[in-house]
C-alpha positions as CSV (number, residue, x, y, z in Angstrom):
1,M,-94.8,63.6,-32.3
2,P,-95.0,62.4,-35.9
3,K,-96.0,58.8,-36.5
4,R,-93.1,56.6,-37.8
5,N,-93.6,55.1,-41.2
6,I,-93.2,51.4,-40.7
7,N,-92.5,50.9,-44.5
8,T,-89.3,53.1,-44.2
9,D,-87.8,50.8,-41.6
10,E,-88.4,47.6,-43.5
11,V,-86.0,46.1,-46.0
12,D,-87.6,46.1,-49.5
13,L,-86.6,42.6,-50.6
14,F,-88.0,43.2,-54.0
15,K,-85.8,46.3,-54.6
16,I,-82.7,44.2,-53.4
17,F,-83.5,41.4,-55.9
18,L,-84.2,44.0,-58.6
19,R,-80.9,45.7,-58.0
20,I,-79.0,42.3,-58.1
21,W,-80.8,41.4,-61.4
22,N,-80.0,44.7,-63.0
23,N,-76.3,44.3,-62.1
24,K,-76.1,40.6,-62.9
25,S,-73.3,41.2,-65.3
26,K,-71.1,42.5,-62.4
27,V,-72.0,39.5,-60.3
28,I,-71.2,37.2,-63.1
29,I,-67.8,38.9,-63.7
30,I,-66.9,38.8,-60.0
31,T,-67.9,35.2,-59.8
32,G,-65.8,34.3,-62.9
33,I,-62.8,36.1,-61.5
34,T,-63.1,34.3,-58.2
35,V,-63.4,30.9,-59.9
36,I,-60.3,31.7,-62.0
37,V,-58.3,32.9,-59.0
38,L,-59.1,30.0,-56.8
39,F,-58.7,27.4,-59.5
40,T,-55.3,28.8,-60.5
41,Q,-54.3,28.9,-56.8
42,N,-55.2,25.3,-56.5
43,L,-53.2,24.4,-59.6
44,L,-50.1,26.3,-58.4
45,N,-50.1,24.7,-54.9
46,K,-48.0,21.6,-54.6
47,T,-49.9,18.4,-54.4
48,Y,-49.5,16.4,-51.2
49,F,-51.1,13.2,-50.1
50,K,-51.8,12.2,-46.6
51,A,-51.2,8.4,-46.5
52,S,-52.8,6.2,-43.9
53,T,-51.9,2.6,-43.7
54,N,-53.2,0.0,-41.2
55,I,-50.9,-2.4,-39.3
56,K,-52.5,-5.8,-39.0
57,P,-51.5,-8.6,-36.6
58,I,-50.8,-12.1,-37.7
59,S,-53.9,-14.2,-38.4
60,I,-55.3,-16.7,-35.9
61,F,-54.1,-19.5,-38.2
62,D,-50.5,-18.2,-38.1
63,E,-50.8,-17.7,-34.3
64,S,-51.8,-21.4,-33.9
65,K,-48.3,-22.4,-35.2
66,Y,-46.9,-21.4,-31.8
67,D,-49.5,-23.3,-29.7
68,T,-47.4,-26.4,-29.0
69,F,-44.4,-24.3,-28.0
70,N,-46.6,-22.0,-25.8
71,I,-48.2,-24.9,-24.0
72,F,-45.0,-26.6,-23.2
73,L,-43.4,-23.2,-22.1
74,N,-46.3,-22.6,-19.7
75,Q,-46.0,-26.0,-18.2
76,Y,-42.2,-25.6,-17.9
77,N,-42.5,-22.3,-16.1
78,R,-45.2,-23.7,-13.8
79,Y,-42.9,-26.5,-12.9
80,F,-40.2,-24.1,-11.9
81,D,-42.6,-22.0,-9.9
82,Q,-43.7,-25.0,-7.9
83,K,-40.1,-26.3,-7.6
84,T,-38.8,-22.9,-6.5
85,K,-41.6,-22.7,-3.9
86,L,-40.7,-26.0,-2.4
87,D,-37.0,-25.4,-2.5
88,N,-37.4,-22.0,-0.8
89,E,-39.4,-23.6,2.0
90,N,-36.6,-26.0,2.5
91,I,-33.7,-23.5,2.4
92,D,-31.9,-23.1,5.7
93,E,-31.6,-19.6,7.0
94,N,-27.9,-19.7,6.6
95,T,-28.1,-20.7,3.0
96,N,-26.3,-18.3,0.6
97,E,-28.9,-16.8,-1.7
98,N,-26.4,-16.8,-4.5
99,S,-26.5,-20.6,-4.6
100,I,-30.1,-20.6,-5.9
101,Y,-29.6,-18.3,-8.9
102,F,-30.7,-21.1,-11.2
103,E,-34.1,-21.5,-9.6
104,N,-35.9,-19.2,-12.1
105,K,-38.3,-19.8,-14.9
106,I,-37.0,-19.4,-18.4
107,N,-37.4,-15.8,-19.6
108,I,-39.2,-16.4,-22.8
109,E,-42.6,-14.8,-23.5
110,T,-45.6,-16.6,-24.8
111,I,-45.5,-16.0,-28.5
112,N,-48.9,-14.7,-29.8
113,Q,-50.5,-11.8,-31.7
114,S,-50.1,-9.4,-28.8
115,Y,-46.5,-10.2,-28.2
116,L,-45.4,-10.0,-31.8
117,I,-47.3,-6.8,-32.7
118,D,-45.8,-5.1,-29.6
119,I,-42.3,-5.9,-30.9
120,F,-43.4,-4.7,-34.4
121,L,-44.6,-1.3,-33.0
122,D,-41.5,-1.0,-30.9
123,R,-39.3,-1.4,-34.0
124,I,-41.2,1.3,-35.8
125,R,-40.8,3.7,-32.9
126,D,-37.1,3.0,-32.8
127,G,-36.8,4.6,-36.2
128,R,-33.5,3.0,-37.4
129,V,-35.3,0.7,-39.9
130,A,-37.1,3.7,-41.5
131,I,-33.8,5.5,-41.7
132,K,-32.2,2.6,-43.5
133,I,-35.0,2.2,-46.1
134,I,-35.0,6.0,-46.7
135,K,-31.3,5.8,-47.6
136,D,-31.7,2.6,-49.6
137,L,-34.4,4.0,-51.7
138,N,-32.7,7.4,-52.0
139,L,-35.8,9.2,-50.8
140,V,-33.5,12.0,-49.8
141,E,-31.0,13.1,-52.5
142,R,-27.5,13.2,-51.1
143,S,-26.5,15.6,-53.8
144,N,-28.8,18.2,-52.5
145,F,-26.8,18.7,-49.4
146,K,-23.3,20.3,-48.9
147,N,-22.1,17.9,-46.2
148,Q,-22.9,14.6,-44.6
149,Q,-24.4,16.0,-41.4
150,D,-27.0,18.1,-43.2
151,Y,-27.9,15.0,-45.2
152,E,-28.2,12.8,-42.0
153,N,-30.4,15.5,-40.4
154,A,-32.7,15.6,-43.4
155,V,-33.0,11.8,-43.4
156,L,-33.8,11.8,-39.6
157,K,-36.4,14.6,-40.1
158,L,-38.1,12.6,-42.8
159,A,-38.1,9.4,-40.7
160,S,-39.4,11.4,-37.7
161,S,-42.4,12.6,-39.8
162,I,-43.7,9.0,-40.1
163,K,-46.4,9.0,-37.4
164,L,-47.5,5.9,-35.6
165,I,-51.2,6.5,-34.8
166,P,-52.7,4.5,-31.9
167,P,-56.1,2.9,-31.9
168,I,-59.2,5.2,-31.5
169,E,-60.9,4.4,-28.2
170,D,-64.6,3.8,-28.5
171,K,-66.3,4.3,-25.1
172,N,-69.3,2.2,-26.2
173,K,-67.2,-0.7,-27.3
174,S,-64.2,-2.6,-26.0
175,L,-60.9,-1.3,-27.5
176,N,-59.5,-3.7,-30.0
177,K,-55.7,-2.9,-30.6
178,F,-55.3,-5.5,-33.3
179,G,-55.6,-3.9,-36.8
180,N,-56.2,-0.4,-35.4
181,W,-52.7,0.9,-35.3
182,S,-51.8,2.8,-38.4
183,I,-48.9,4.7,-40.0
184,E,-49.6,8.2,-41.3
185,F,-47.2,10.1,-43.7
186,Q,-47.5,13.1,-46.0
187,T,-46.0,12.4,-49.5
188,R,-46.0,13.9,-53.0
189,N,-45.3,10.5,-54.7
190,I,-47.8,7.7,-54.1
191,E,-45.6,5.2,-56.0
192,E,-42.5,6.1,-54.0
193,W,-44.4,5.8,-50.7
194,N,-45.9,2.4,-51.7
195,N,-42.4,1.2,-52.4
196,F,-41.2,2.5,-49.1
197,L,-44.0,0.6,-47.2
198,I,-43.2,-2.6,-49.0
199,N,-39.6,-2.5,-48.1
200,F,-40.4,-1.2,-44.6
201,D,-42.7,-4.2,-43.9
202,K,-40.1,-6.7,-45.3
203,H,-37.2,-5.3,-43.3
204,L,-39.1,-4.9,-40.0
205,N,-40.3,-8.6,-40.1
206,K,-36.8,-9.8,-41.0
207,I,-35.1,-7.8,-38.2
208,I,-37.7,-9.1,-35.7
209,Q,-37.2,-12.7,-36.9
210,L,-33.4,-12.4,-36.4
211,Y,-33.9,-10.7,-33.0
212,L,-36.2,-13.4,-31.8
213,R,-33.9,-16.2,-33.0
214,Q,-31.0,-14.5,-31.2
215,I,-32.7,-13.9,-27.9
216,I,-34.4,-17.4,-27.8
217,T,-31.2,-19.2,-28.7
218,N,-29.2,-17.2,-26.1
219,L,-31.8,-17.9,-23.4
220,I,-31.8,-21.6,-24.1
221,L,-28.0,-21.6,-24.1
222,N,-28.0,-19.7,-20.9
223,E,-30.4,-22.2,-19.3
224,K,-28.2,-25.1,-20.4
225,E,-25.2,-23.3,-19.0
226,L,-26.9,-22.6,-15.7
227,T,-27.8,-26.3,-15.5
228,K,-24.2,-27.1,-16.1
229,F,-23.1,-24.7,-13.4
230,K,-25.5,-26.4,-10.9
231,V,-24.1,-29.9,-11.7
232,E,-20.6,-28.4,-11.1
233,D,-21.8,-27.0,-7.8
234,I,-23.2,-30.4,-6.8
235,D,-20.0,-32.1,-7.8
236,Q,-18.1,-29.7,-5.6
237,K,-20.4,-30.4,-2.7
238,I,-19.8,-34.2,-3.2
239,L,-16.1,-33.6,-3.2
240,N,-16.4,-31.5,-0.1
241,S,-18.4,-34.2,1.5
242,F,-15.7,-36.8,0.8
243,N,-13.0,-34.4,2.2
244,N,-15.0,-33.7,5.2
245,Y,-15.5,-37.5,5.8
246,K,-11.8,-38.1,5.4
247,N,-11.0,-35.4,8.0
248,Q,-13.7,-36.8,10.3
249,I,-12.4,-40.4,10.0
250,K,-8.8,-39.2,10.5
251,N,-9.8,-37.6,13.8
252,R,-11.9,-40.6,14.6
253,I,-9.0,-43.1,14.1
254,A,-6.7,-40.9,16.2
255,F,-9.3,-41.0,19.0
256,L,-9.7,-44.8,18.7
257,K,-6.0,-45.5,18.7
258,E,-5.6,-43.4,21.9
259,Q,-8.5,-45.3,23.5
260,A,-7.1,-48.7,22.4
261,L,-3.7,-47.8,24.1
262,I,-5.4,-46.8,27.3
263,A,-7.3,-50.1,27.2
264,R,-4.1,-52.1,26.7
265,E,-2.4,-50.3,29.5
266,L,-5.3,-51.1,31.8
267,D,-5.5,-54.6,30.2
268,I,-9.1,-54.2,29.3
269,A,-9.4,-56.6,26.4
270,K,-13.2,-56.9,26.2
271,N,-16.1,-54.8,27.0
272,K,-16.5,-54.3,30.8
273,L,-19.8,-52.7,30.4
274,E,-22.1,-55.6,29.6
275,G,-25.7,-54.7,29.9
276,Q,-25.2,-51.1,28.9
277,Q,-27.2,-49.8,25.9
278,F,-25.5,-48.2,22.9
279,V,-26.7,-46.1,20.0
280,T,-25.1,-46.4,16.5
281,S,-25.1,-43.4,14.1
282,G,-25.3,-44.2,10.4
283,S,-22.8,-41.6,9.2
284,S,-19.6,-43.0,10.7
285,A,-20.7,-46.1,12.6
286,E,-19.7,-44.2,15.8
287,I,-20.9,-46.0,18.9
288,T,-22.0,-43.8,21.8
289,M,-22.8,-45.1,25.2
290,W,-26.3,-44.6,26.5
291,N,-24.6,-43.6,29.7
292,A,-22.0,-41.0,28.7
293,K,-20.1,-41.2,32.1
294,F,-18.3,-44.4,31.0
295,P,-15.0,-43.7,29.0
296,Y,-14.7,-45.3,25.6
297,Y,-11.7,-47.4,26.4
298,M,-13.9,-49.5,28.7
299,R,-15.2,-51.3,25.6
300,G,-11.9,-53.1,25.4
301,Y,-8.9,-52.8,22.9
302,L,-10.1,-55.8,20.9
303,M,-13.4,-54.1,19.9
304,I,-11.6,-50.7,19.4
305,E,-8.8,-52.2,17.3
306,K,-11.4,-54.1,15.2
307,E,-13.3,-50.8,14.6
308,I,-10.0,-49.1,13.5
309,D,-9.3,-52.0,11.1
310,L,-12.8,-51.9,9.6
311,I,-12.6,-48.2,9.1
312,Q,-9.2,-48.3,7.4
313,N,-10.1,-51.1,5.1
314,R,-13.4,-49.6,3.8
315,K,-13.4,-50.0,0.0
316,D,-16.5,-47.9,-0.6
317,I,-17.0,-44.9,1.7
318,E,-20.2,-43.5,0.0
319,P,-22.6,-45.5,2.1
320,F,-21.1,-43.8,5.2
321,I,-21.8,-40.2,3.9
322,V,-25.4,-39.6,4.3
323,E,-25.6,-36.4,2.1
324,I,-24.1,-38.2,-0.9
325,E,-27.3,-40.0,-1.7
326,T,-29.3,-36.7,-1.8
327,L,-26.6,-34.9,-3.8
328,N,-26.4,-37.7,-6.4
329,E,-30.2,-37.7,-6.7
330,E,-30.1,-33.9,-7.4
331,K,-27.3,-34.3,-9.9
332,N,-29.0,-37.2,-11.8
333,E,-32.3,-35.2,-12.0
334,L,-30.4,-32.3,-13.6
335,I,-28.4,-34.4,-16.1
336,N,-31.5,-36.4,-17.1
337,D,-33.8,-33.5,-17.3
338,K,-34.9,-33.1,-21.0
339,K,-37.2,-30.1,-20.5
340,I,-34.8,-27.5,-22.0
341,D,-34.0,-29.8,-24.9
342,R,-37.7,-30.4,-25.6
343,L,-38.4,-26.6,-25.4
344,E,-35.5,-26.0,-27.8
345,K,-36.9,-28.6,-30.2
346,L,-40.4,-27.1,-30.2
347,V,-39.2,-23.5,-30.6
348,Y,-37.1,-24.6,-33.7
349,Q,-40.4,-25.8,-35.2
350,T,-42.0,-22.4,-35.0
351,P,-42.1,-19.9,-37.9
352,I,-39.4,-17.9,-36.2
353,F,-36.9,-20.6,-37.4
354,T,-38.7,-22.5,-40.1
355,E,-40.2,-19.7,-42.4
356,D,-38.3,-17.4,-44.7
357,E,-41.3,-15.1,-44.9
358,F,-41.8,-14.6,-41.2
359,L,-44.5,-12.3,-40.0
360,A,-44.7,-10.5,-36.7
361,A,-47.3,-8.1,-38.1
362,K,-48.2,-6.7,-41.5
363,I,-48.2,-3.3,-42.9
364,D,-51.3,-3.4,-45.2
365,Y,-49.9,-1.1,-47.9
366,I,-52.3,-2.4,-50.5
367,S,-55.2,-0.8,-48.7
368,T,-53.4,2.5,-48.0
369,N,-55.8,5.4,-48.0
370,Y,-54.6,8.6,-49.7
371,S,-56.3,11.9,-49.3
372,S,-55.0,14.9,-51.3
373,N,-54.5,18.4,-49.9
374,K,-56.3,19.7,-53.1
375,L,-59.9,19.8,-53.8
376,S,-61.3,18.0,-56.8
377,N,-62.2,20.1,-59.8
378,H,-66.0,19.8,-59.6
379,I,-66.0,20.6,-55.8
380,L,-63.5,23.5,-56.4
381,I,-65.8,24.9,-59.2
382,L,-68.9,24.7,-57.0
383,L,-67.2,26.2,-54.0
384,S,-65.5,29.1,-55.9
385,T,-68.8,29.8,-57.7
386,F,-70.6,30.0,-54.4
387,I,-68.0,32.3,-53.0
388,G,-67.9,34.4,-56.2
389,L,-71.7,34.9,-56.0
390,I,-71.5,36.0,-52.5
391,F,-68.8,38.5,-53.2
392,G,-70.6,39.7,-56.3
393,I,-73.9,40.3,-54.4
394,I,-72.1,42.0,-51.6
395,Y,-70.3,44.3,-54.0
396,V,-73.5,45.2,-55.9
397,L,-75.5,45.9,-52.7
398,A,-72.6,47.9,-51.2
399,E,-72.3,49.9,-54.4
400,G,-76.0,50.8,-54.3
401,L,-75.8,52.0,-50.8
402,L,-72.7,54.2,-51.4
403,R,-74.0,55.7,-54.7
404,P,-76.9,57.8,-53.1
405,N,-74.4,59.2,-50.6
406,R,-72.1,60.3,-53.3
407,L,-75.0,62.0,-55.2
408,T,-76.1,63.8,-52.0
409,N,-72.6,65.1,-51.4
410,K,-72.5,66.5,-54.9
């Protein structure tokens, strides 16, 4: 068997280099064509910019403007938590649950960075503010559409292309949501997009300010209204107590008159039960014998008629209605309670009501990062030159391999 020539199986690098050098003009031409084609293609492509803008929370300084209100709000809610717990422990099993609807804490959140930026992000997701700004700035030309529906669809599509990017989670560090949310959008006009962001930020904060003013005002008014309802309920309970007392006294007098007549018929003028023990109840001054087997008329008509006279001539009946004192205490506590008024005063001193340039969060449009879909000229030249050289060398080497085969075939 003939011995293989190792040299025939090896690639002669020198011959490859020599062939490339001898055909360098072809390599240069192919490289030049590649550069021109890629450069022209890059110029013909429409230029787009990917804009990325951070959303920043309010500063710690701005957050501190809500501290006094937040402290009082927390104390107010703790007060109601404790009061509700005590009241629930004292509620009778037969108590109607609807009668304690007012025993709830006021439904206002603590106003801080987290609460405000959550509202800000929610308004962005809602999309209606973006649609309004797109229309106001005429970012979509109405004249380019045949009808209103097509125009509205185009506006909605543009608004939907505004992406809200969540924070990037770093497993090695704690996730900080503040300042990490961002807005991304693809635009052809940097100035136009900057103008959109400025107006978007302004309208978002204004809408949130009006929203917070409305819900806080309504909640405080509701709390005042609920307090008013509770006072009305107590007044009704007081009125019911008076009516119940009158009915009880009416029945009591009827009973006493009957007992007095019996005593007169039996000629029992004075108490015939001397030495017996009696118990007096505080609600109606009713006297009950310790020994219930003796009838009431045995006390004598003089005492019974005197009791009737005293009852009928009472000028002030409140001391004889035990629950009136408790009900009046509850009513006075509600009327004199200034917690809602103080909370209202404090919230009206926050930036929500005092500042024209209110901030829930800030779209940091000044530091927006723009990245183009096109390569810079020097990078494009370097890249196209490299690609052209590769194509040129491949062409020259492929031509060298194919030429001997063509000569052999001839």
